[in-house]
C-alpha positions in Angstrom: -15.5 -34.7 34.2 -12.5 -35.2 32.0 -10.4 -32.0 31.5 -7.3 -33.4 29.8 -4.9 -36.2 29.3 -1.4 -37.0 30.5 -0.4 -38.3 26.9 -2.9 -36.7 24.6 -0.7 -37.6 21.6 -1.8 -41.3 22.0 -5.4 -40.4 21.2 -4.4 -40.4 17.5 -4.4 -44.1 17.7 -8.1 -44.1 17.9 -8.2 -44.0 14.1 -7.4 -47.8 14.3 -10.4 -48.9 16.1 -12.6 -46.3 14.3 -11.5 -47.9 11.0 -12.2 -51.4 12.3 -15.7 -50.3 13.4 -16.4 -48.8 10.0 -15.3 -51.9 8.2 -17.4 -54.2 10.5 -20.5 -52.2 9.7 -19.9 -51.4 6.0 -18.5 -54.6 4.7 -20.5 -56.8 2.3 -20.1 -60.2 0.8 -21.4 -62.1 3.7 -24.8 -62.9 2.2 -25.6 -66.5 1.4 -28.0 -67.6 -1.4 -30.3 -70.3 -0.2 -32.4 -72.0 -2.8 -36.0 -72.1 -1.9 -39.3 -72.6 -3.7 -42.3 -70.4 -3.2 -41.1 -69.3 0.2 -41.2 -66.0 2.0 -38.1 -65.3 4.1 -37.2 -62.4 6.3 -34.3 -60.1 5.6 -32.4 -61.0 8.7 -31.6 -57.4 9.3 -32.1 -57.6 13.0 -29.8 -60.5 13.6 -27.3 -58.8 11.3 -27.2 -55.7 13.4 -27.0 -57.8 16.6 -24.0 -59.8 15.3 -22.3 -56.6 14.0 -22.7 -55.1 17.4 -20.9 -58.0 19.1 -18.2 -58.1 16.3 -17.6 -54.4 17.2 -16.8 -55.1 20.8 -13.0 -55.9 20.3 -12.5 -52.5 18.4 -14.5 -50.8 21.2 -12.3 -52.5 23.8 -9.2 -51.3 21.9 -10.6 -47.7 22.0 -10.9 -48.0 25.9 -7.3 -49.3 26.1 -6.0 -46.3 24.1 -8.1 -43.9 26.1 -6.6 -45.3 29.4 -3.0 -45.2 28.0 -3.6 -41.5 27.2 -4.1 -40.8 30.9 -7.5 -39.2 31.4 -7.3 -36.4 34.0 -10.2 -35.1 36.2 -10.4 -31.7 37.9 -10.6 -32.1 41.7 -12.8 -30.0 43.9 -11.4 -26.7 45.3 -9.8 -27.4 48.8 -9.1 -25.3 51.8 -6.0 -25.5 54.1 -5.2 -24.1 57.5 -3.4 -20.7 57.3 -0.2 -21.0 59.4 0.2 -18.8 62.5 3.6 -18.4 63.9 3.4 -18.2 67.7 6.5 -17.5 69.8 6.2 -18.1 73.6 8.4 -15.7 75.6 8.5 -17.1 79.2 10.1 -15.3 82.2 12.5 -17.5 84.2 13.7 -14.9 86.7 13.8 -15.9 90.4 10.3 -14.4 91.1 8.8 -17.0 88.8 9.2 -19.6 91.6 6.5 -17.8 93.7 3.4 -20.0 94.4 0.7 -20.0 91.8 -2.3 -22.4 91.6 -0.9 -25.8 92.7 2.7 -25.1 91.9 4.9 -22.1 90.9 4.3 -19.4 88.4 6.7 -21.0 86.1 5.1 -24.5 86.4 1.6 -23.1 85.9 2.7 -21.2 82.8 4.4 -24.2 81.1 1.4 -26.4 81.8 -0.9 -23.9 80.1 1.5 -23.5 77.2 1.5 -27.2 76.5 -2.3 -27.4 76.7 -2.5 -24.5 74.3 0.0 -26.0 71.9 -1.9 -29.3 71.7 -5.2 -27.4 71.0 -3.7 -25.3 68.2 -2.3 -28.3 66.3 -1.1 -27.2 62.9 0.5 -23.8 63.8 4.1 -23.2 64.2 5.4 -22.6 67.8 8.6 -21.4 69.2 9.8 -21.1 72.9 12.2 -18.4 74.2 13.1 -18.2 77.9 14.5 -14.9 79.3 15.7 -13.3 82.4 18.9 -11.1 82.1 19.6 -12.9 78.8 17.5 -14.9 76.4 17.6 -18.4 75.2 15.7 -19.9 72.3 14.8 -23.3 73.5 12.6 -24.4 70.6 12.8 -22.8 67.2 9.5 -22.1 65.3 8.3 -25.6 64.3 5.0 -27.5 63.8 6.5 -30.4 65.7 6.0 -29.4 69.3 7.2 -32.5 71.1 10.1 -30.6 72.6 7.7 -28.4 74.6 6.8 -31.0 77.1 10.4 -31.6 78.0 11.2 -28.1 78.7 9.6 -27.8 82.0 12.2 -29.6 84.3 15.2 -28.2 82.4 14.5 -24.5 82.7 12.9 -24.5 86.1 14.2 -21.2 87.9 14.6 -23.2 91.1 17.4 -25.2 89.5 20.8 -24.2 88.1 20.2 -22.4 84.9 22.7 -22.1 81.9 25.2 -19.4 82.3 23.9 -15.9 81.8 20.3 -16.7 82.7 18.7 -16.0 86.1 18.5 -12.9 88.2 16.7 -9.9 86.6 14.0 -9.4 84.0 14.7 -7.8 80.7 11.5 -8.0 78.7 12.6 -5.5 76.0 15.7 -7.7 75.2 13.4 -10.7 75.0 10.8 -9.2 72.7 13.5 -8.1 70.3 14.8 -11.7 70.3 11.4 -13.0 69.5 10.9 -10.4 66.8 13.9 -11.5 65.1 12.9 -15.1 65.2 9.4 -14.4 63.8 10.9 -12.2 61.0 12.6 -15.4 59.6 9.2 -16.9 58.7 7.7 -15.2 55.7 4.5 -17.3 55.7 1.6 -16.8 58.0 0.5 -14.5 60.9 3.0 -13.7 63.7 2.2 -13.6 67.4 4.2 -13.2 70.6 2.7 -14.5 73.9 4.7 -13.0 76.8 4.5 -14.6 80.2 6.1 -12.6 83.0 5.5 -11.5 86.5 7.4 -8.2 86.8 8.4 -4.9 85.3 11.5 -4.4 83.1 13.9 -1.5 83.3 15.0 -1.9 79.6 11.4 -0.6 78.6 11.7 2.8 80.4 11.9 6.0 78.5 11.1 5.6 74.9 12.1 2.1 74.6 8.6 0.7 74.8 7.3 2.9 72.0 10.3 1.9 69.8 9.6 -1.8 70.4 5.8 -1.3 69.9 6.5 0.4 66.6 8.9 -2.2 65.3 6.4 -5.0 66.2 3.5 -3.2 64.5 5.4 -2.5 61.3 6.3 -6.2 61.2 2.7 -7.2 61.8 3.5 -8.9 65.1 0.8 -9.0 67.8 1.7 -9.1 71.4 -0.3 -10.8 74.0 0.8 -10.4 77.7 0.0 -12.8 80.4 1.0 -11.1 83.7 1.2 -13.9 86.4 1.5 -11.7 89.5 -0.5 -9.4 91.7 -0.5 -5.6 91.4 -0.8 -3.5 88.2 0.5 -4.6 84.8 3.5 -2.3 83.9 2.4 0.5 81.7 5.1 -0.1 79.2 3.8 -3.7 78.5 0.2 -2.5 78.2 1.4 0.1 75.7 3.1 -2.4 73.5 0.2 -4.9 73.6 -2.4 -2.4 72.7 -0.4 -0.7 70.0 0.2 -4.1 68.3 -3.6 -4.9 68.5 -3.0 -7.4 71.2 -4.3 -7.8 74.8 -3.2 -7.9 78.5 -4.4 -10.6 80.8 -3.9 -10.9 84.5 -4.9 -14.3 85.8 -5.4 -14.3 89.5 -7.0 -17.6 90.6 -6.9 -21.3 90.0 -7.4 -22.4 86.3 -7.2 -18.7 85.2 -4.2 -19.3 82.9 -6.2 -21.9 80.9 -9.1 -19.4 80.6 -6.5 -16.9 79.3 -5.2 -19.1 76.6 -8.8 -20.0 75.6 -9.5 -16.3 75.1 -6.3 -15.9 73.1 -7.4 -18.9 70.9 -10.8 -17.1 70.3 -9.2 -13.9 69.4 -6.7 -15.5 67.0 -8.9 -18.0 65.4 -7.7 -20.5 62.8 -7.9 -19.1 59.3 -8.6 -21.2 56.2 -7.4 -20.3 52.8 -8.5 -21.5 49.4 -6.1 -23.4 47.3 -6.4 -24.4 43.7 -7.9 -27.7 42.8 -5.6 -30.3 41.6 -6.1 -32.7 38.7 -5.8 -36.4 39.1 -6.2 -39.6 37.2 -9.7 -40.8 36.3 -9.4 -44.4 35.1 -12.4 -45.9 36.9 -15.3 -45.2 34.5 -13.3 -46.2 31.4 -12.0 -49.3 33.1 -15.5 -50.4 34.1 -16.8 -49.8 30.6 -14.0 -51.8 29.2 -14.7 -54.8 31.5 -18.3 -54.7 30.5 -17.4 -54.8 26.8 -15.0 -57.7 27.4 -17.7 -59.6 29.3 -20.2 -59.1 26.4 -17.5 -60.1 23.9 -16.9 -63.4 25.8 -20.7 -64.1 25.6 -20.7 -63.5 21.9 -17.9 -65.9 21.3 -20.0 -68.7 22.7 -21.9 -68.8 19.5 -23.3 -65.5 18.4 -21.6 -65.2 15.0 -22.2 -65.5 11.3 -22.3 -69.2 10.1 -19.2 -70.0 7.9 -21.0 -71.4 4.9 
């Protein structure tokens, strides 16, 4: 359905072919007197109309050309697009993350599960922050996640880490860093996935409540994946639940993959409606014009008034 034109002012030129059509059908003076004695002759009205129709084709083709030059526009169908979710991974690289887990260490299992999750959630924005006593943003929030697969060997706690990293576990400092990163993105939902195996002294006292309140006010949900035995620290549980998140404690083989599958179901992809766009619609008019041109060529082969 045509909803408009790119250059509607060109439609004024349609008066030219309309004038030609009017002249073709209204003109007179083409009758020829033929002397005949005592004969009954038809009016020839059928042939006249047929010939007029073929002589009208050049004007009709000119109308099609003007119509195409005006740029007919068609309204497209309403579309949906994926609503962006900003997901910041907060990964513990303290010395305890080298403990055995599944077929490798806690760190290796965590990074493998993260890479699988990132591939599955294609279209979201992901960031990667490592922490111990200090924090290091390894991958800024981006939809290009190719850097994730290269992080595994560089930040392995068994190797020499960058200055300031290694040693203790300061989850509060890490969550604050992730919060600041997420606040830079105005579009989309915000989520932190914390992967750690220990408690954190910087969450004692009222610090956990303060962080939970700040995250909740900024609409940031915290999911905690505790990759160690024993109870999950109460401070982390408090932050997760107050931000409408969840706490997971995988304990056996492939449990991390199950955890991320559950996170994926809890934070399902959202679709948002976007307004339909207009686009050029030349095809129907172009096909009609070609048909008129073909008929005109047929008419030129002999369907015309005799010149005498």
